[in-house]
N, C-alpha and C positions, 0 to 999 in steps of 0.2 A: 343766761339768767334771765325767762321776762320780766318785763317790769313790774308786773305788781308781784311776782315773788320777789322782787329786790328790795319795793315799797313796804310789805310785810313785815322785813327783817327777816327771813327767812336766811340761814345760814348758810355759805357755800364751804364746802371741805375739798381737798385736795389731799394726793397722798405725799407724804415726805420725800418718796425720791423723785417727783415731779420736780425738786426745789434742787437736784444734782444732774437733770436730763442736760445730754453734750446734744451737742449742736449736730450730729446727723440723726440726735432722735432716741439713741441708746441711753444704757443709764450704767454705773460702777456698779460690782455687789451689792449686795442689799446691806452689807457691813457697816456700809458707810453711812447708810441715813433710817438703820434701824431694822434689824431682820424683819420682823413685822409687819413692816412699810405701816405705820398707823397715820393717819391723819393729820393733815394742818386746818387750821380754819383759815378764812380769806377773809378779813375783816376792813371793808373799804374805807378811807381817808374824808370823813364829808368834804372835806375841801377839795378834794380832785375828784369828783362826780363830773363827768363830763360829756354834756349833748356833742356827736361829732359832724362837725359843719358840712362834713364833702360827702356826709352819706344821703343817699336818696331817698331812700327810709329811715326812719328813726331811730337811732342807734345809740347809746350811750356806753361810757368805756370808766370803768370806776379803777383805780387805782387801790390795792390794799396789802394791807402787812400780812404776812406770812405766822400765823400765832399758834404755839402747839395747843394742845385744846383744856390745859390748863389755865390758862391765859397770856402766860409769859412769851415776848420773840422766840420764833423757832430760829436758834441757830444759824439755820442755813440760808435764812432770808436777808439776800445782801442791801435790803432798805432798812432790814432790823439792826444788820451791822453799824449803817451810819448814821442810826438814830441812835445807841449805845455810845458811841465817838463822841458825838456833838452834847450827848448826857455828862461825859466824862469833863466835857468843855466848862461846861454849865456848873457842875459840881466844883468849881474853882471861881465861879464866878466871872468866866470868859463864854465869848458865843463866838464861833469861825462865820466868816462873811465871804463867799467864795462868787466867780464867777465861772463859766464856759463859753470858749471857743469852737466851736463846733465847723468842720469841714466835709466835706461831703462833694459822690462827683453827678452829676445828671448825663445819662445815657438814654441811648436810642436803645431798645427791648433787645434782649442778647438769648435767642432760642438754642443757640448753642454754645455749650459753655465749652468747647475748646476752641472756637475764636476770641481773639479781643473785643473788648469792647467796645463802642463806638462815641463817639458823639452823633446827638440829634443833630438831623437836616436841617440848616438854618433857612430863614425865607429865602435867601439869596442860591437856597437850590444845593448850598456847601457845607460841608461840615467843619467846623471849627478844626484849626489844628497847633491851639496853642500859645498863640499872639495874643491874649485878651485878656490880661492881667489887667484888673484894677479898670478895665473898660470898661465905659456908659453905651457901648453901639447895646443894641439890640436886634443885630443880624442871626444871632442864635434862635431866634424866632420861641424862646422862655416867657416873654413877656406875660403870655395868659397864663402857664403854670405857675411862675412867683405872682402874679395876681391874687391868685386861688393862695395861693401860701400863707401871703398877708392878712388875707381876709379871713382864714382860718386861725392861723393864729391870735388875731384878736377877737373870736369867739370864745376860742380855749382861754384867753386871760395868758397868753404868754405876750410881755413885753420884750423887742427886742431894741438892740441898739444901734449896731452898725449889721449892712449886710456887703458883699464884694463876691468880684470876679476874683478868686486864686491865681497860683502861680500854675496850677495844672487846665490841661483839655479839659474844658466842662467842667472844672471845679470851683466849687462857692464854699463863701466862709458865712457862719454868723456869728454874732456877739451877743449871748445874753447877759443884759442887766443882773449885774450883782447883786445878791443877799442872801436869806437862808441856807444852808446847804441843802436839805432835804427837799426845799422849794425847787433850787437851781437842778438835783439834780429829777424829779420830777418833772421841771420842765424839758429836760434835757430829751428826757425819754418820749414823754409828750411830741416835743419837736421830731424826733427821728422817725416817728410813726406815721404822723402828721407829713411829714416828706413823702414818705413813701406810699400813702393812700392816696394823697392828691396828683404823684408823678404817675400812677396807673390809670387815673382817672385821664392823664391828659397823651397818654400811649407814652408814656416817660418809663425810666425806673431811675430811683434813686440808688445811690452804692455807696457806702459808708464801711468799705473795707480801709484798710491802713493803706494799701497798694495794690490798687486795681491794675494801674498800666505800668509797663515799664519805661524806662527814663522820663517819667513823667514825677514830680514830688506826690507825695502818698498825704494822708488825710490824719490830720490829730485832733484831737480834743483836750486842748491847753486849758489849766486849771486855774485861774486868777485866786491866792488866799489871802485873807487879810485876819485879824483877830480883835475885836473888841472889847472893853470892858463893860460886862454888861449894866454895873451900877453907875455910869456914867455915858457908853456909850464911845467912848475913845477908845485909839486903836492904839493898841499897846503896842504897835510895830514902831512908834516913833517918842521920845521923852521930851520932858515940858522944855527941851530946849530945841526941837525940832527936829533931834539926831536921832540915827538909827540904836534903838532900844537894846539891852541884853535879850528882853524877851524874844527879840524878832533875829537875833544869832542863834538862841536856842534854837528856835525854831527851825530854821535855816542847817544849822548842827542834825537837829532830828530828822530833817529829809533826807540829808545826804547821808545817816547809817542805815536807813531805811529803802532806800531807793532799787539798791541791788536785788534785797531779797525780795522787794516785793514786785519786779518787773513782771513776772508773771500775772498779776493783777492790773499792770498798765499794758501790758502787753499781750493779750489773752491769746492771739491766735498762731498760727503757725505763719500767716501772710503779714503780722505785725513786724516781723522783724525785717521783712522784704523795706520797710519802710525808716525803719533805723539802720539799714547797713548802707544808707548813705547817707552820712548824718549830717551834714548843713542843714540847719532848720530840722531836723529832725533827730534830736541829741541822745546819743546813747552813753550818756556819762551823768553822773551827781557831782560835776564841777559848779558851780555858779559864779555871776556876772552880775555888774550893771549892764543892763542894757546888751546883754551878747547874746543874740541870737544860735549861736553854738554850745551855750553849755544851757544841758538840762536844765536849770534853777536859773533864770532868769527875773531879777527884778529890774523891770519896765518904769521908765523916767515918767516921776510925777511929782506933785506934791506930799510934804509930811505927811496930811491925814489922809493923804492914799495910799502910804507904802504898802507894799504888797511884794508876795510870793509867785511868780508863775513856774508851775512845774509843766514841761512843756514835752516830758515823757509818752503821757497815754496818747494812745493813738483813737479814729473815731469809730475803731471798732471795739473799744472797753466801756465795758459794764459801766453807766456814769453812777451808782449809789457806792460801788465798790471800788472804784478808781480815787472817788474823792475822799469814802470812808479812810482810805489806806494813805493816801496824799496827807490827811489831817491827821489821823492817829501816828503818823510818824511826827509832826510837826510838833503834837502836844509830850510827845514822847522826849524828844529835845529838850522843850520847855520844862518839862518836872527832873526831869537828869541832867539841866543846865549843860548840854554837849556845848561845844565851841565849833565852828563851821572851820573848814580847811581856807586859806586868804582867796579871795576873790579872785578869780583870770580874767583877762583882757585883751582883747586884737585877738591871732592867732597863737593856739598853744597847743603843749600834748599834754592829753588825757593821762593824769599818773595811775597805776594799776590798781590802786585803793579805792578807786574814783569811776573805775570802770564796770559795764555793765553785763551780765549777760547777754549774747548777742544772738543765741537760739531759744526756740522753746523746751527744746530737752533742755540747756544748762540752765532756762529761768526757773523750770521747775526741780533738778536738783538743788538750786540754791534755797528755794522757796522752802524742798523737802527737808531741809539740814536748817531753815532759821529757829530759832528759839524766840525773836522778836517775833514773827507771824501768831506763834503758837500762843504771844503772852497777851497780845492784841485783840485778835482774832478767834482762838478757840481752835482744840484741837480736830472738832466733829468738824467744822466749817473747812481748815486747812485743809485736812487729809481728803474730804469729800472732794475738795476743787480738784486737787491733783490727780484725784483719781480719774474723773469727769474728764479733764483735761488731756490727762494722758491715752486716754482711749482717745482722742478725737488727733494727737499728734501719730497714733498707731494708725489709725484709717489712714492721715496723710502719705505715711511709709509702706503702704500696703499697696501704693499707686506709683507708677513708672508716669514722670512728666513727658510729656512733650520733648523737651530738650534733652534728658537721656536717649530718646532713642534718635532723637537728630543727628546728635553728638559721639555719642557714643559706640553705636551699633557698625558705625565700621571702621570700628578701634580693632586692631591684630590680637 
């Protein structure tokens, strides 16, 4: 839209079907979004209008809500779904607080999708080979890229906590500061957009796939969650004696009750399950533990005032609005139904069958399809539409024969 049109308040409308557009560009049958495919109104959030600092020419981006023309939020909008979950907490005097940790890879341009990604050539003329985890060295030559990333984050008002080199080859992680869940979802979305745009300026690509490289750790989007009492600002996960509260237990119980049903929301793509297949530090379970990274729900070591639950299942490829909404909705369900969690696990452990999670996108979608909890928390229109879109993506993947199949199976008798 032109700046003039935007400032005049001209309404921007969008066909409902676009909300269910799959990643290849197609659409599920119209019955999933209304056979007339009527319009939604895109309503900009005044707090999320940003001039884009990396753009050579003046450009701005406005994060919008997708509303029905009658004024209510569209059930197909993931941002709207997150706002609805936050409102359910507010109705009982509570406010969730979240933080996201986002991992990503920085690669050289990949013009041939049949070839593996490669790290950029460093200033020493070599490509990183995977020995730089938590390193402070700069031989990867990415300092100019990250300098502009930091500058653009400051210009967009994105506060950052920690930036580090992660375990993978040319893999990095940012920790965003904790705050309001909608704000953190917006910030996570903006940061991913910023990364990709700035990378292109520097002759690089940023990849937020869950598992872009074989034999290398994948990329997560861990979600740290706590709940405060609106009236007092007190963390309700901690009681007056500084110990874990009943609300804390019930929140974990709700997370455990919903993680398997919502795996398809936390791990939304075929590639997501490549990350979860090798479970160390990418746990595919609903166990909980104090400071054990093998558990899907980790309680980080912290002071009582900072007691929180870390959901380690979502990948970097997850929709931040939807992943945060699903995780918080499960926690609230546990609080309202006073669900008790299983006993915490420590050390090396075997995952009980009831706490195991779907290990393929097909299995995750089948679980979501049967979930009454999903229908209750997100509504039939959204869940059925989401499944329809993701089923199209899965079918598209299954229509292709992979290099592994040609290499290994072609010679078989």
